[in-house]
N, CA, C and O atoms as a Tinker XYZ file with bonds, in Angstrom:
   324  protein
     1  N     40.980000  -21.727000  -41.198000    73     2
     2  CA    40.136000  -21.401000  -42.337000    64     1     3
     3  C     38.604000  -21.521000  -42.174000    63     2     4     5
     4  O     37.844000  -20.700000  -42.687000    81     3
     5  N     38.168000  -22.602000  -41.421000    73     3     6
     6  CA    37.106000  -22.828000  -41.114000    64     5     7
     7  C     36.380000  -21.909000  -39.992000    63     6     8     9
     8  O     35.198000  -21.569000  -40.015000    81     7
     9  N     37.335000  -21.584000  -39.015000    73     7    10
    10  CA    36.865000  -20.598000  -38.110000    64     9    11
    11  C     36.611000  -18.966000  -38.599000    63    10    12    13
    12  O     35.819000  -18.132000  -38.159000    81    11
    13  N     37.442000  -18.896000  -39.496000    73    11    14
    14  CA    37.414000  -17.531000  -40.284000    64    13    15
    15  C     36.013000  -17.291000  -41.116000    63    14    16    17
    16  O     35.424000  -16.210000  -41.141000    81    15
    17  N     35.639000  -18.323000  -41.702000    73    15    18
    18  CA    34.467000  -18.760000  -42.298000    64    17    19
    19  C     33.225000  -18.587000  -41.626000    63    18    20    21
    20  O     32.276000  -17.940000  -42.069000    81    19
    21  N     33.271000  -19.245000  -40.438000    73    19    22
    22  CA    32.277000  -19.310000  -39.632000    64    21    23
    23  C     32.105000  -17.692000  -38.884000    63    22    24    25
    24  O     31.039000  -17.097000  -38.727000    81    23
    25  N     33.294000  -17.272000  -38.544000    73    23    26
    26  CA    33.135000  -15.849000  -38.090000    64    25    27
    27  C     32.472000  -14.848000  -39.147000    63    26    28    29
    28  O     31.573000  -14.077000  -38.811000    81    27
    29  N     32.941000  -14.911000  -40.354000    73    27    30
    30  CA    32.360000  -14.190000  -41.581000    64    29    31
    31  C     30.834000  -14.340000  -41.637000    63    30    32    33
    32  O     30.111000  -13.347000  -41.716000    81    31
    33  N     30.342000  -15.616000  -41.595000    73    31    34
    34  CA    28.978000  -16.067000  -41.763000    64    33    35
    35  C     28.091000  -15.538000  -40.592000    63    34    36    37
    36  O     26.948000  -15.102000  -40.727000    81    35
    37  N     28.745000  -15.635000  -39.493000    73    35    38
    38  CA    28.223000  -15.040000  -38.304000    64    37    39
    39  C     27.982000  -13.460000  -38.249000    63    38    40    41
    40  O     26.880000  -13.023000  -37.916000    81    39
    41  N     28.904000  -12.728000  -38.540000    73    39    42
    42  CA    29.069000  -11.522000  -38.781000    64    41    43
    43  C     27.924000  -10.920000  -39.911000    63    42    44    45
    44  O     27.180000   -9.956000  -39.729000    81    43
    45  N     28.003000  -11.693000  -41.004000    73    43    46
    46  CA    27.062000  -11.369000  -41.982000    64    45    47
    47  C     25.774000  -11.582000  -41.534000    63    46    48    49
    48  O     25.077000  -10.573000  -41.642000    81    47
    49  N     25.150000  -12.656000  -41.015000    73    47    50
    50  CA    23.973000  -12.905000  -40.477000    64    49    51
    51  C     23.575000  -11.832000  -39.243000    63    50    52    53
    52  O     22.420000  -11.414000  -39.159000    81    51
    53  N     24.530000  -11.453000  -38.371000    73    51    54
    54  CA    24.300000  -10.220000  -37.200000    64    53    55
    55  C     23.924000   -9.052000  -37.990000    63    54    56    57
    56  O     22.893000   -8.464000  -37.662000    81    55
    57  N     24.694000   -8.572000  -39.114000    73    55    58
    58  CA    24.671000   -7.221000  -39.659000    64    57    59
    59  C     23.702000   -7.019000  -40.758000    63    58    60    61
    60  O     23.098000   -5.956000  -40.897000    81    59
    61  N     23.534000   -8.167000  -41.636000    73    59    62
    62  CA    22.572000   -8.314000  -42.786000    64    61    63
    63  C     21.579000   -9.492000  -42.761000    63    62    64    65
    64  O     21.542000  -10.298000  -43.691000    81    63
    65  N     20.951000   -9.562000  -41.924000    73    63    66
    66  CA    19.887000  -10.684000  -41.891000    64    65    67
    67  C     19.054000  -10.634000  -42.744000    63    66    68    69
    68  O     18.676000  -11.732000  -43.152000    81    67
    69  N     18.511000   -9.569000  -43.283000    73    67    70
    70  CA    17.565000   -9.716000  -44.246000    64    69    71
    71  C     18.141000   -9.949000  -45.781000    63    70    72    73
    72  O     17.537000  -10.563000  -46.661000    81    71
    73  N     19.232000   -9.425000  -45.891000    73    71    74
    74  CA    19.656000   -9.728000  -47.104000    64    73    75
    75  C     20.340000  -11.070000  -47.191000    63    74    76    77
    76  O     20.551000  -11.661000  -48.250000    81    75
    77  N     20.687000  -11.525000  -45.920000    73    75    78
    78  CA    21.234000  -13.028000  -46.170000    64    77    79
    79  C     19.951000  -13.929000  -46.391000    63    78    80    81
    80  O     20.082000  -14.869000  -47.175000    81    79
    81  N     18.964000  -13.776000  -45.899000    73    79    82
    82  CA    17.573000  -14.672000  -46.029000    64    81    83
    83  C     17.199000  -14.485000  -47.636000    63    82    84    85
    84  O     16.948000  -15.381000  -48.441000    81    83
    85  N     17.237000  -13.083000  -47.858000    73    83    86
    86  CA    16.703000  -13.042000  -49.247000    64    85    87
    87  C     17.582000  -13.529000  -50.282000    63    86    88    89
    88  O     17.020000  -14.014000  -51.264000    81    87
    89  N     18.888000  -13.503000  -50.271000    73    87    90
    90  CA    19.899000  -14.050000  -51.037000    64    89    91
    91  C     19.771000  -15.762000  -51.041000    63    90    92    93
    92  O     20.076000  -16.417000  -52.037000    81    91
    93  N     19.270000  -16.385000  -49.764000    73    91    94
    94  CA    19.259000  -17.622000  -49.862000    64    93    95
    95  C     18.014000  -18.211000  -50.324000    63    94    96    97
    96  O     18.009000  -19.324000  -50.850000    81    95
    97  N     17.091000  -17.610000  -50.177000    73    95    98
    98  CA    15.636000  -17.841000  -50.789000    64    97    99
    99  C     15.649000  -17.757000  -52.203000    63    98   100   101
   100  O     15.039000  -18.583000  -52.882000    81    99
   101  N     16.307000  -16.807000  -52.710000    73    99   102
   102  CA    16.375000  -16.576000  -53.930000    64   101   103
   103  C     17.214000  -17.477000  -54.838000    63   102   104   105
   104  O     16.905000  -17.826000  -55.977000    81   103
   105  N     18.335000  -17.806000  -54.155000    73   103   106
   106  CA    19.195000  -19.048000  -54.641000    64   105   107
   107  C     18.394000  -20.482000  -54.764000    63   106   108   109
   108  O     18.362000  -21.143000  -55.802000    81   107
   109  N     17.654000  -20.909000  -53.343000    73   107   110
   110  CA    17.025000  -21.877000  -53.326000    64   109   111
   111  C     15.692000  -21.922000  -54.555000    63   110   112   113
   112  O     15.287000  -22.879000  -55.215000    81   111
   113  N     15.315000  -20.731000  -54.538000    73   111   114
   114  CA    14.051000  -20.715000  -55.608000    64   113   115
   115  C     14.393000  -20.984000  -57.115000    63   114   116   117
   116  O     13.656000  -21.625000  -57.864000    81   115
   117  N     15.677000  -20.384000  -57.504000    73   115   118
   118  CA    16.033000  -20.298000  -58.817000    64   117   119
   119  C     16.654000  -21.672000  -58.980000    63   118   120   121
   120  O     16.497000  -22.168000  -60.096000    81   119
   121  N     17.341000  -22.401000  -58.069000    73   119   122
   122  CA    17.782000  -23.671000  -58.191000    64   121   123
   123  C     16.620000  -24.572000  -58.592000    63   122   124   125
   124  O     16.724000  -25.334000  -59.553000    81   123
   125  N     15.247000  -24.464000  -57.679000    73   123   126
   126  CA    14.233000  -25.520000  -57.863000    64   125   127
   127  C     13.610000  -25.016000  -59.120000    63   126   128   129
   128  O     13.017000  -25.914000  -59.716000    81   127
   129  N     13.569000  -23.958000  -59.650000    73   127   130
   130  CA    12.946000  -23.593000  -61.010000    64   129   131
   131  C     13.851000  -24.240000  -62.125000    63   130   132   133
   132  O     13.262000  -24.689000  -63.109000    81   131
   133  N     15.153000  -24.328000  -62.073000    73   131   134
   134  CA    16.071000  -24.698000  -63.126000    64   133   135
   135  C     15.842000  -26.479000  -63.130000    63   134   136   137
   136  O     15.782000  -27.160000  -64.154000    81   135
   137  N     15.739000  -26.989000  -61.735000    73   135   138
   138  CA    15.784000  -28.382000  -61.780000    64   137   139
   139  C     14.386000  -28.857000  -62.123000    63   138   140   141
   140  O     14.304000  -29.674000  -63.040000    81   139
   141  N     13.177000  -28.427000  -61.465000    73   139   142
   142  CA    12.048000  -28.999000  -61.605000    64   141   143
   143  C     10.833000  -28.449000  -62.503000    63   142   144   145
   144  O      9.765000  -29.016000  -62.733000    81   143
   145  N     11.316000  -27.090000  -62.988000    73   143   146
   146  CA    10.578000  -26.370000  -63.633000    64   145   147
   147  C      9.649000  -25.320000  -62.902000    63   146   148   149
   148  O      9.537000  -25.404000  -61.679000    81   147
   149  N      9.010000  -24.381000  -63.568000    73   147   150
   150  CA     8.477000  -23.203000  -63.060000    64   149   151
   151  C      7.129000  -23.766000  -62.031000    63   150   152   153
   152  O      7.073000  -23.624000  -60.810000    81   151
   153  N      6.103000  -24.425000  -62.904000    73   151   154
   154  CA     4.919000  -24.695000  -62.299000    64   153   155
   155  C      5.109000  -25.776000  -61.112000    63   154   156   157
   156  O      4.358000  -25.756000  -60.138000    81   155
   157  N      6.029000  -26.607000  -61.228000    73   155   158
   158  CA     6.215000  -27.835000  -60.165000    64   157   159
   159  C      6.762000  -26.760000  -58.888000    63   158   160   161
   160  O      6.461000  -27.039000  -57.727000    81   159
   161  N      7.453000  -25.718000  -59.150000    73   159   162
   162  CA     8.036000  -25.114000  -58.016000    64   161   163
   163  C      6.893000  -24.276000  -57.492000    63   162   164   165
   164  O      6.762000  -24.199000  -56.271000    81   163
   165  N      6.036000  -23.628000  -58.304000    73   163   166
   166  CA     5.002000  -23.101000  -57.535000    64   165   167
   167  C      3.908000  -23.835000  -56.975000    63   166   168   169
   168  O      3.225000  -23.271000  -56.120000    81   167
   169  N      3.663000  -24.888000  -57.287000    73   167   170
   170  CA     2.912000  -26.075000  -56.649000    64   169   171
   171  C      3.542000  -26.310000  -55.318000    63   170   172   173
   172  O      2.840000  -26.268000  -54.308000    81   171
   173  N      4.683000  -26.527000  -55.257000    73   171   174
   174  CA     5.587000  -27.074000  -54.130000    64   173   175
   175  C      5.225000  -25.740000  -52.790000    63   174   176   177
   176  O      4.763000  -25.890000  -51.659000    81   175
   177  N      5.679000  -24.438000  -53.541000    73   175   178
   178  CA     5.329000  -23.335000  -52.600000    64   177   179
   179  C      3.989000  -23.138000  -52.137000    63   178   180   181
   180  O      3.702000  -22.949000  -50.955000    81   179
   181  N      3.104000  -23.189000  -53.166000    73   179   182
   182  CA     1.521000  -23.288000  -52.459000    64   181   183
   183  C      1.240000  -24.398000  -51.425000    63   182   184   185
   184  O      0.524000  -24.129000  -50.461000    81   183
   185  N      1.801000  -25.722000  -51.585000    73   183   186
   186  CA     1.741000  -26.686000  -50.775000    64   185   187
   187  C      2.199000  -26.163000  -49.474000    63   186   188   189
   188  O      1.490000  -26.187000  -48.468000    81   187
   189  N      3.516000  -25.643000  -49.516000    73   187   190
   190  CA     4.252000  -24.959000  -48.106000    64   189   191
   191  C      3.433000  -24.036000  -47.648000    63   190   192   193
   192  O      3.139000  -24.072000  -46.453000    81   191
   193  N      2.934000  -23.099000  -48.427000    73   191   194
   194  CA     2.188000  -21.853000  -47.852000    64   193   195
   195  C      0.868000  -22.472000  -47.176000    63   194   196   197
   196  O      0.345000  -21.912000  -46.212000    81   195
   197  N      0.400000  -23.555000  -47.684000    73   195   198
   198  CA    -1.076000  -24.187000  -47.097000    64   197   199
   199  C     -0.567000  -24.815000  -45.770000    63   198   200   201
   200  O     -1.177000  -24.690000  -44.708000    81   199
   201  N      0.419000  -25.394000  -45.891000    73   199   202
   202  CA     1.163000  -26.092000  -44.507000    64   201   203
   203  C      1.340000  -25.115000  -43.431000    63   202   204   205
   204  O      1.080000  -25.355000  -42.252000    81   203
   205  N      1.760000  -24.084000  -43.848000    73   203   206
   206  CA     2.246000  -22.919000  -42.857000    64   205   207
   207  C      1.180000  -22.382000  -42.382000    63   206   208   209
   208  O      1.244000  -22.045000  -41.200000    81   207
   209  N      0.123000  -22.179000  -42.989000    73   207   210
   210  CA    -1.242000  -21.652000  -42.561000    64   209   211
   211  C     -1.924000  -22.530000  -41.508000    63   210   212   213
   212  O     -2.510000  -22.128000  -40.503000    81   211
   213  N     -1.755000  -23.755000  -41.892000    73   211   214
   214  CA    -2.331000  -24.926000  -41.079000    64   213   215
   215  C     -1.548000  -24.931000  -39.804000    63   214   216   217
   216  O     -2.131000  -25.170000  -38.746000    81   215
   217  N     -0.329000  -24.696000  -39.834000    73   215   218
   218  CA     0.662000  -24.755000  -38.808000    64   217   219
   219  C      0.343000  -23.465000  -37.737000    63   218   220   221
   220  O      0.523000  -23.508000  -36.520000    81   219
   221  N     -0.131000  -22.416000  -38.446000    73   219   222
   222  CA    -0.415000  -21.202000  -37.521000    64   221   223
   223  C     -1.806000  -21.378000  -36.708000    63   222   224   225
   224  O     -2.015000  -21.029000  -35.547000    81   223
   225  N     -2.719000  -22.016000  -37.618000    73   223   226
   226  CA    -4.011000  -22.271000  -37.213000    64   225   227
   227  C     -3.780000  -23.108000  -35.898000    63   226   228   229
   228  O     -4.262000  -22.678000  -34.850000    81   227
   229  N     -3.148000  -24.147000  -35.905000    73   227   230
   230  CA    -2.809000  -25.014000  -34.743000    64   229   231
   231  C     -2.133000  -24.371000  -33.545000    63   230   232   233
   232  O     -2.518000  -24.609000  -32.400000    81   231
   233  N     -0.982000  -23.440000  -33.852000    73   231   234
   234  CA    -0.329000  -23.031000  -32.890000    64   233   235
   235  C     -1.439000  -21.812000  -32.084000    63   234   236   237
   236  O     -1.176000  -21.495000  -30.923000    81   235
   237  N     -2.451000  -21.292000  -32.670000    73   235   238
   238  CA    -3.426000  -20.546000  -32.126000    64   237   239
   239  C     -4.334000  -21.390000  -31.485000    63   238   240   241
   240  O     -5.043000  -20.724000  -30.731000    81   239
   241  N     -4.575000  -22.429000  -31.472000    73   239   242
   242  CA    -5.594000  -23.498000  -30.895000    64   241   243
   243  C     -6.869000  -23.286000  -31.729000    63   242   244   245
   244  O     -7.938000  -23.566000  -31.186000    81   243
   245  N     -6.871000  -22.874000  -32.850000    73   243   246
   246  CA    -8.208000  -22.799000  -33.627000    64   245   247
   247  C     -8.435000  -24.171000  -34.120000    63   246   248   249
   248  O     -7.572000  -25.047000  -34.183000    81   247
   249  N     -9.804000  -24.289000  -34.500000    73   247   250
   250  CA   -10.305000  -25.440000  -35.193000    64   249   251
   251  C    -10.108000  -25.176000  -36.527000    63   250   252   253
   252  O    -10.748000  -24.328000  -37.148000    81   251
   253  N     -9.016000  -26.060000  -37.112000    73   251   254
   254  CA    -8.944000  -25.994000  -38.780000    64   253   255
   255  C    -10.089000  -26.221000  -39.471000    63   254   256   257
   256  O    -10.578000  -25.343000  -40.181000    81   255
   257  N    -10.691000  -27.558000  -39.317000    73   255   258
   258  CA   -11.686000  -27.946000  -39.680000    64   257   259
   259  C    -12.940000  -27.081000  -40.032000    63   258   260   261
   260  O    -13.553000  -26.993000  -41.096000    81   259
   261  N    -13.154000  -26.433000  -38.760000    73   259   262
   262  CA   -14.340000  -25.499000  -38.819000    64   261   263
   263  C    -13.936000  -24.146000  -39.510000    63   262   264   265
   264  O    -14.785000  -23.474000  -40.095000    81   263
   265  N    -12.830000  -23.824000  -39.442000    73   263   266
   266  CA   -12.288000  -22.447000  -40.232000    64   265   267
   267  C    -12.394000  -22.782000  -41.562000    63   266   268   269
   268  O    -13.098000  -22.029000  -42.235000    81   267
   269  N    -11.745000  -23.952000  -42.257000    73   267   270
   270  CA   -11.742000  -24.075000  -43.573000    64   269   271
   271  C    -13.511000  -24.244000  -44.377000    63   270   272   273
   272  O    -13.911000  -23.821000  -45.462000    81   271
   273  N    -14.296000  -25.102000  -43.200000    73   271   274
   274  CA   -15.700000  -25.352000  -43.741000    64   273   275
   275  C    -16.378000  -24.199000  -43.870000    63   274   276   277
   276  O    -17.209000  -24.052000  -44.766000    81   275
   277  N    -16.036000  -23.066000  -42.802000    73   275   278
   278  CA   -16.646000  -21.736000  -42.870000    64   277   279
   279  C    -16.320000  -20.844000  -44.049000    63   278   280   281
   280  O    -17.160000  -20.197000  -44.673000    81   279
   281  N    -15.031000  -20.872000  -44.293000    73   279   282
   282  CA   -14.433000  -20.062000  -45.392000    64   281   283
   283  C    -15.096000  -20.691000  -46.834000    63   282   284   285
   284  O    -15.442000  -19.950000  -47.754000    81   283
   285  N    -15.208000  -22.075000  -46.878000    73   283   286
   286  CA   -15.458000  -23.025000  -47.947000    64   285   287
   287  C    -17.013000  -22.513000  -48.204000    63   286   288   289
   288  O    -17.396000  -22.196000  -49.330000    81   287
   289  N    -17.787000  -22.471000  -47.145000    73   287   290
   290  CA   -19.136000  -22.220000  -47.308000    64   289   291
   291  C    -19.210000  -20.824000  -47.704000    63   290   292   293
   292  O    -19.901000  -20.660000  -48.709000    81   291
   293  N    -18.717000  -19.800000  -47.225000    73   291   294
   294  CA   -18.767000  -18.450000  -47.707000    64   293   295
   295  C    -18.487000  -18.314000  -49.349000    63   294   296   297
   296  O    -19.240000  -17.770000  -50.157000    81   295
   297  N    -17.290000  -18.910000  -49.610000    73   295   298
   298  CA   -17.313000  -19.010000  -51.296000    64   297   299
   299  C    -17.718000  -19.595000  -51.909000    63   298   300   301
   300  O    -17.423000  -19.410000  -53.090000    81   299
   301  N    -18.696000  -20.740000  -51.570000    73   299   302
   302  CA   -19.704000  -21.385000  -52.151000    64   301   303
   303  C    -20.932000  -20.629000  -52.389000    63   302   304   305
   304  O    -21.514000  -20.560000  -53.472000    81   303
   305  N    -21.317000  -20.011000  -51.185000    73   303   306
   306  CA   -22.470000  -18.954000  -51.113000    64   305   307
   307  C    -22.475000  -18.024000  -52.273000    63   306   308   309
   308  O    -23.445000  -17.819000  -53.003000    81   307
   309  N    -21.226000  -17.448000  -52.379000    73   307   310
   310  CA   -20.860000  -16.133000  -53.107000    64   309   311
   311  C    -21.080000  -16.612000  -54.627000    63   310   312   313
   312  O    -21.499000  -15.768000  -55.419000    81   311
   313  N    -20.817000  -17.938000  -55.086000    73   311   314
   314  CA   -20.574000  -18.180000  -56.453000    64   313   315
   315  C    -22.195000  -18.790000  -56.881000    63   314   316   317
   316  O    -22.548000  -18.932000  -58.052000    81   315
   317  N    -22.983000  -19.076000  -55.805000    73   315   318
   318  CA   -24.306000  -19.552000  -56.273000    64   317   319
   319  C    -25.090000  -18.323000  -56.819000    63   318   320   321
   320  O    -24.806000  -17.171000  -56.491000    81   319
   321  N    -26.094000  -18.646000  -57.673000    73   319   322
   322  CA   -26.964000  -17.541000  -58.276000    64   321   323
   323  C    -28.159000  -17.431000  -57.758000    63   322   324
   324  O    -28.936000  -16.572000  -58.174000    81   323
């Protein structure tokens, strides 16, 4: 039984990778919203995206603080009168 299930999951992953990931993400988000509420889930997702962005910057070897400072300076200059 375990071997059949493992083979079925492996075949599903190989043939329908996008659908499998989409289903898993949808289920996880749905459960998170039911358990924690919409805004708490959105907050956690935003924190995760910020962490992903920082990780990508580190992998590229870029200066994170300089990049954030530059973008923050540009944003603040636009908002000044």
